[in-house]
Steps between C-alpha positions, in 0.01 A plus 500: 500500500537205740528737782169681405305178472643360822425836688141510360443127619626604853279793508188307387583224764533761782189678391304164513648433837390835622146449376487162658609630838257793474220253435610284796506803733155614381353153552651484862460857621236640269573756238580860554461794283446874483138561401291810519195486715194695365509856632826462679873533402700197405577276802658171587253219466521111496306190417497237793597148419218241526515118550197284397397145592185283469354211707166333470314784678680822458714714273766638729693824427779640714618867440836601635451844669770555769445805710148565370230564773141389469375862486735563200352211295181463293387169334209510253326270248398661158337243270732212485809705619659533842635843554758558777624856572654690779815671617820398681596809703864576555602456864536826698859611569630202319710691236607756767674226700710384199268217382489396137193391324490140357120486449299742285264734678191666368179412345444157346234345283436148380219348299464128489270335239294234675366188340120434484360252746589686820264590778569879538257544784727301753836640420728515813811731538746509779810722538777357711878536520526694174280256313147542374341146472170492286294190482237483227256208541422293196132481418337162566395484140869504383628248740582151337226231583543135467239331267418155606511239232226247506556156380217345298403145419724331244343499164525229245668571170271468213590248238524629144 
């Protein structure tokens, strides 16, 4: 009985470790899965990793897309969602020369819910060095404003 409980505890610990490591790799490299595309056979797809950051004027997004060309990428706004989709094409003659694939190839799709208060008319996108940088300006009405405090004349306390 002791061996059974001890074995079960080790199995649970290893399973928790595996799940944690899977999550770490998904956070760093994006998740991968087999998903059917409508009207097509099952193919290898992935979800690219996204970094976010704010400053006083912009919401900045960085999408990791190594090996993706501009003509294979599409970025759209639908309501309050940013939709990024495209395809990372497998290099020609790579597998024939004995190369092994470390990155997933195929179609990808990512939807990012955006907060309210952004100016969608002035979005900037730039693809460089395997990174897609997206700058979403914060609307003037949503930026913090300082309110001046006016000092008044001192008032006398009323006697009771």
